C-alpha positions in Angstrom: -36.4 4.3 47.0 -32.9 5.6 47.6 -33.5 8.3 45.0 -36.8 9.2 46.5 -35.2 9.6 49.9 -32.2 11.4 48.4 -29.8 8.9 49.9 -26.9 9.2 47.6 -24.8 6.7 49.6 -27.4 4.0 49.3 -28.2 4.8 45.7 -24.5 4.4 44.8 -24.2 1.1 46.6 -27.3 -0.3 44.9 -26.0 0.8 41.5 -22.6 -0.8 42.4 -24.3 -4.1 43.1 -26.2 -3.9 39.8 -22.9 -3.1 38.0 -21.2 -6.1 39.6 -24.0 -8.4 38.5 -24.0 -7.1 35.0 -20.2 -7.5 34.8 -20.2 -11.0 36.2 -23.1 -12.5 34.3 -23.4 -10.9 30.9 -21.9 -7.6 30.1 -18.6 -6.4 31.6 -18.7 -3.1 29.6 -22.3 -2.2 30.7 -21.5 -3.3 34.2 -18.4 -1.1 34.2 -20.5 1.9 33.0 -23.0 1.3 35.8 -20.1 1.1 38.3 -18.8 4.4 36.9 -22.2 6.0 37.5 -22.2 4.6 41.0 -18.8 6.1 41.7 -19.9 9.5 40.4 -22.8 9.5 42.9 -20.6 8.1 45.7 -18.2 11.0 45.2 -21.1 13.4 45.8 -21.4 12.0 49.3 -17.8 12.9 50.1 -17.8 9.8 52.4 -14.6 7.8 52.1 -16.3 4.5 53.1 -19.0 4.9 50.5 -16.5 5.8 47.8 -14.3 2.9 48.8 -17.3 0.5 48.8 -18.3 1.5 45.3 -14.7 1.7 43.9 -13.7 -1.7 45.2 -15.7 -3.8 42.7 -14.7 -1.4 39.9 -11.0 -2.1 40.6 -11.5 -5.7 39.8 -13.6 -5.1 36.7 -11.2 -2.5 35.3 -8.5 -5.2 35.6 -10.8 -7.8 33.9 -11.4 -5.5 31.0 -7.6 -5.0 30.6 -7.0 -1.7 32.4 -4.8 -2.4 35.4 -3.5 1.2 35.3 -7.0 2.4 35.9 -7.2 0.1 39.0 -4.0 1.7 40.3 -5.5 5.1 39.7 -8.8 4.2 41.5 -7.0 2.9 44.5 -4.7 5.9 44.9 -5.3 7.4 48.3 -7.9 4.9 49.3 -5.4 2.6 50.9 -4.2 5.3 53.3 -7.8 6.3 54.2 -8.9 2.7 54.8 -5.8 1.8 56.8 -6.2 4.8 59.1 -9.9 4.0 59.7 -9.1 0.3 60.4 -11.6 -0.8 57.8 -10.2 -4.3 57.1 -13.3 -5.4 55.1 -12.4 -2.9 52.4 -8.7 -2.5 53.0 -7.7 -6.1 52.3 -9.3 -6.4 48.9 -7.9 -2.9 48.0 -4.4 -4.0 48.9 -4.8 -7.2 46.8 -6.2 -5.4 43.8 -3.7 -2.5 43.9 -0.8 -4.8 44.6 -1.6 -7.1 41.8 -2.2 -4.3 39.3 1.0 -2.5 40.3 2.9 -5.7 39.5 1.0 -6.1 36.2 2.0 -2.7 35.0 5.7 -3.4 35.8 5.9 -1.9 39.3 6.6 -5.3 40.8 8.5 -4.2 44.0 5.7 -1.7 44.9 3.1 -4.4 44.2 5.0 -7.0 46.3 5.2 -4.5 49.2 1.5 -4.1 49.3 0.8 -7.8 48.8 3.2 -8.6 51.7 1.4 -6.0 53.9 -2.0 -7.5 52.9 -0.7 -11.0 53.7 0.6 -9.8 57.1 -2.8 -8.2 57.9 -4.6 -11.3 56.8 -2.3 -13.4 59.1 -2.6 -11.0 62.0 -6.4 -10.7 62.0 -7.2 -14.1 60.7 -6.8 -15.4 57.2 -10.4 -14.5 56.3 -10.0 -12.3 53.3 -8.1 -13.3 50.2 -5.3 -15.0 52.1 -4.7 -17.6 49.4 -5.0 -15.0 46.7 -2.2 -12.9 48.4 0.0 -16.0 48.4 -0.7 -16.8 44.8 -0.1 -13.2 43.7 3.2 -13.1 45.5 4.1 -16.3 43.7 3.3 -14.6 40.4 5.5 -11.6 41.4 8.4 -13.9 42.3 8.0 -15.7 39.0 8.1 -12.3 37.1 11.5 -11.4 38.8 12.9 -14.8 37.9 12.8 -16.4 41.3 10.9 -19.6 40.5 11.7 -21.4 43.7 10.2 -18.6 45.8 7.2 -18.4 43.4 6.6 -22.1 43.8 6.7 -21.9 47.6 4.1 -19.1 47.6 1.9 -20.9 45.1 2.0 -24.2 47.0 1.2 -22.4 50.2 -1.7 -20.6 48.5 -3.1 -23.9 47.1 -2.8 -25.5 50.6 -4.6 -22.6 52.2 -7.3 -22.5 49.6 -7.9 -26.2 50.1 -8.1 -25.8 53.9 -10.7 -23.0 53.5 -12.7 -25.2 51.0 -12.8 -28.0 53.6 -14.1 -25.6 56.3 -16.6 -23.8 54.1 -17.5 -25.3 50.7 -19.3 -22.1 49.7 
């Protein structure tokens, strides 16, 4: 239907959802290819929100298939656009994904800066998006720079936060 209507934004978002399902349930590589097709179509729209919405799941899957550098590349420039448009729904997962992958490719301080900023945003606007994950990733980063006590503090706080969310919303 989206193709019939010529709605590239909708078409790319539908393809993105299909790619996510394929990646999560049976074929990460086929899912990734579908996500790449979705991104190509999204870029044709020249709409930052559409591009970001389609790229976000791809950032996670690129990491899952062992390409954290590709995640960093995909998130380049998106952070600034999303921050300036106050799009927290997309910004917070982008900060998480980019921060974690920067740390994984050895740019720990850059990654930690983004993860701290994401944690701050999560604290400021309500810990609704990836709050515990931010804490856990900061714990990982501190462990990587040989500060195990700080790592342990963040990981314990992340576990506590995750358990609190689980009590409030088992889903």
